[in-house]
N, C-alpha and C positions, 0 to 999 in steps of 0.2 A: 581695737581687738577688732581683724579683718575677720567677716564669715565665710566660710566653707563657702567653694560654687555650690551650685544646684546639681543636681542630678540632670540635669537637660545639657548643662555646660559640660560637664565632665564627660558625657556622652558625645556630644559633638565634638569635644575634644582628642576624642577616640575614633572620630569618624560615624560615630552613630546619631545622625539628624533623624529629625522628624522624616523626612522622607525615606530613608533607608529602614527605617521601623516598620513601613506600610509593606517590606516585601517578608516579614516574620510569617505572617498567616499562611502566604503561598509556600515557605517554606518549609512549615510545621507541615501542611498538606501533601506537601513530595516525600516528605519522611516519612509518615505516616502511611500514605497508598500506595508507594511506590519504592522508595528506598530499604525499608523495613522487609514488606514482602519478598523484596529479590534476597536480601541477604539471608532471610529464614528459608528462600526455596534452595540456595545454596548448600546452606548447613544439612537441609531435609534429605538433600540429594546424596550427600556425604555419607547418610546412615543407613545403609541397605535393611529393607524388613526382616530379609534372611540372616545379617550378620555378615563377616567376613570383610575383605578388605574396604576401605573409605571409597575406592573408586568401584566398587563391584557393579554398581547400577549401568556406569557409561559402559565396561565391560563388556556386560549382558547386552546391552542397545547394539553396540557396534559388532559383535560377534553372529549376532541374528539377524541374515539377509531379512526378512521378514519383518523386521524392526528398522533397521539404515537405510533401509529399500525405501522408505516413506519420505525420504530427503529428498532424494531424486524425484518420486513423484510427484512431492508437492510442487518443487520447482519448475517441473515440466509442464505443472500447471498455472501457474503465479507467473515466471518470467515470460510467456507468448500474451498472455492475457494483458499484462503491464503494456509492452510494447506497442500491441496493439491498440489499446485504449490511447495512447500516446500516438500513435499514427493517425487515429481518426479526431482525436481533440486538438491539434494543432492546426489543421485546414478548415476547421467548423469554429475556432476560437478567431481564427483570421476572417473568416468570414462575417462572423456575427459583430464581431468590433464595428463592422463598417454598416451597419443596418440600424434603420432606426428604431423599429419594436425590439431592440436588443432586451430588455427586462423579459417580456411576454416570451421571447423565444429562449431564452435559460432559464427563464421558471420550467419551461414546459421537459427542457434536456435534464433538468436537475431534481425531476418527479421521481425519479427511482431512488432515491435517497430515503424520501419519506416513506417508503411502503416497507422497507427493509427484507433481511438477505432470507428470512424464511418464507415471508410471504410470497417472495419473486418466485422462488425456488418452488413452492406449490403451487404457483401460477403455471410456471413450466412444465408440471409433470402434466397438465393438463392440455398446454398448449403445443407442446411438441410430443406427445404422448400418438401411438400408432393410429387413436382416432381423434385427434388433436386436429385445430383448425388449420394449422401449419402444413401437415402430411395431407388432412382431404383438400386443401387447396392446390397443392403440388399435383395431387393426385387427379382432382378435376378439370385443369388445365392440361393435361397429357405429359407433365415431364418427368413422372416415376409411375410404375405399376405399381409398387407397393410399398408400402409407408416405410420409412427411413428408421432405424434406432436411432434418437437423438436423445433418451433419459437410460438411466442406470447405465454410463458409461461416461466416457473421458469428454465427448461435446455438450452434453446437458448441464457439466458441472461449470465448463467453459463460457457457456452462453449466459448462465446466471452469472458468474463473476464479470463477464464483459459488461451485463445491464448495470451491474451495485456500482464495478468500478469507473466506469466512463464521466458519470456526473463529476465525480471528486477528480478527475484528472482534467475535464473541461474546465470545473471552474478555477481551479491552480494556474492551466495553462492563459485562460482568459484574462487572469489579473496579472500574467507578466505580460501579456502581450498590449494589453490597454494602458500598461504603465509605461510603454515607450514612447520618446516624444516622437509625436507624427511629422516635424520639422525636418525629422533626422530622413525620413523616407521620400518626404517632399525633396529635400536636397540631392538626394540618388535621382532621383527620377528628374529633376533638373540636369541633372549631369550624363544622362542617356540611359541611366541604367534601368532593366526591364524589369516586369514582377519576379521573374524567378532569379534575376541575379539579385536584386535587390533584398530577397530572402536570405540567398547566399553569402552576402557579403554585409547585409546591416542588420538584418533581423537574428539570424542563427547565432551568430557573435555572442548578440544581447540577451539570447532567451538560453543558450546553454546551461548556465547555472540554474536558471529557474526551472526547465526540464530536468536535469539531473535532481533537484528537490522534489519534485513530481515525480518523477522515475520511484524514487526510494519510495515515498510516502505509498505511491499504489501499490508497489511491490509486498510492502508489510502490509496493507491490507488483504491483498489477495493471497499472500503467503499463508495467513492466519484462517483461510477457509473452512469452516467448520460444517455449518447447515448444508449448504451447498453437494458438499459431498458425500453426504450421508441420505440425502433427500432425492439428487439427482443423478447421484454417480454408484459405484460399485464399492462400500466402504471395505470390501473384502478384500476386492482387486487393485485394479490401475488406479483410482484414485481414493486410495487409502491414505490420507495423508498424515504427515505426523503431528496435527491437533488430536488424530483419531487416534492414535498409538498412544499418548499422553491422556486422553481421557478415558480409555479402556484400561489402562496400567492403575490409572487412579480411582475410577468409580466403580469399573466391572473387577477388576483385581484387588482391589482394597489394597493398593500397595503407593499409597502418596509417595513415599521416597523415591522412585520409578517414575512416577509420573512428574514430578519436581525436576527431575534428572534429565528425563526426553522434552520438558519443557525449556530447560536451559539449553540443551543442543538444541532445541528449534529458535531460541533467542542468538545464539549465536551464530548462526546459518546466515540469518536476517543480519546481524550487524556485519559480518563477513561480505555480504553482498554491497550493502550499504556502504562499508567504507572503500570498498572497491571501486562502484560507481563515482563516488564524490573523489577519490583519489586521480580516476581517471578524468576527469571533467579537467584538468588543465591540461590534458593533450589536445582537447577538442575547443576550450575555448582561448581565443586569439586577442580578444576585447575586438573595441571597434575600430582601434587606430591601426592595428594589423591588417583586419580586414579589409578595411579601405585602400591597402596600399596593392591590395591585389587587383 
């Protein structure tokens, strides 16, 4: 009489070995904290507070310029900030990778991450205000006669997002840059390629996939701006971003359904930008072999 196979053997026969089972805790975590809230939000957005058709929340949002205008206001903040962060992160990462005290400088550059967006926004209110150090210093050296208005407008929020977003972009870019084999650059230099040509023909083709990912992650971080837009911007004016609209609907108007709908619109816009960037990545990424032929 043959004994029946053990549970472990039966699971292994179906492809569930011990290593695969280790994925279960993470899978449960994702289902509980991400997948379930996402589908709950979708269902909530399709049940308008005042009744009506299931799409009524979305109809109200896109029929009100004060509401759907938050999409362009948020994009007008997040996309330029992301591009500027990348424009600074790439050359600084190339310089830092050659420095002996790389760890010290990296620590100093990423220090704003530890401060938090609220702390930075509150500090910038004083620093960039009419009587702050920035304006007083410019007036002292004679560059301006009157204080510049850098708070409670677009530029205050832009500065805050730049400070909080740059370390994130820099760290990601530095990891991609330091991951490129130095022998490739040395070979190009041996063949007579100058610094700019080495960057254009060797580094850039290898960096494009990583820079696309960095852009997407930095963009999503900037698109979700909320504290800076409230503290440093004009929440009822040019910096009324879509996260403020979702907050007001859910916690000021007590309309959870509308708040969920706005949050889903926010996620859809982010997804569209991310998909577009990742889709266009292949147009610029030719690979090192193709770049060498030029």
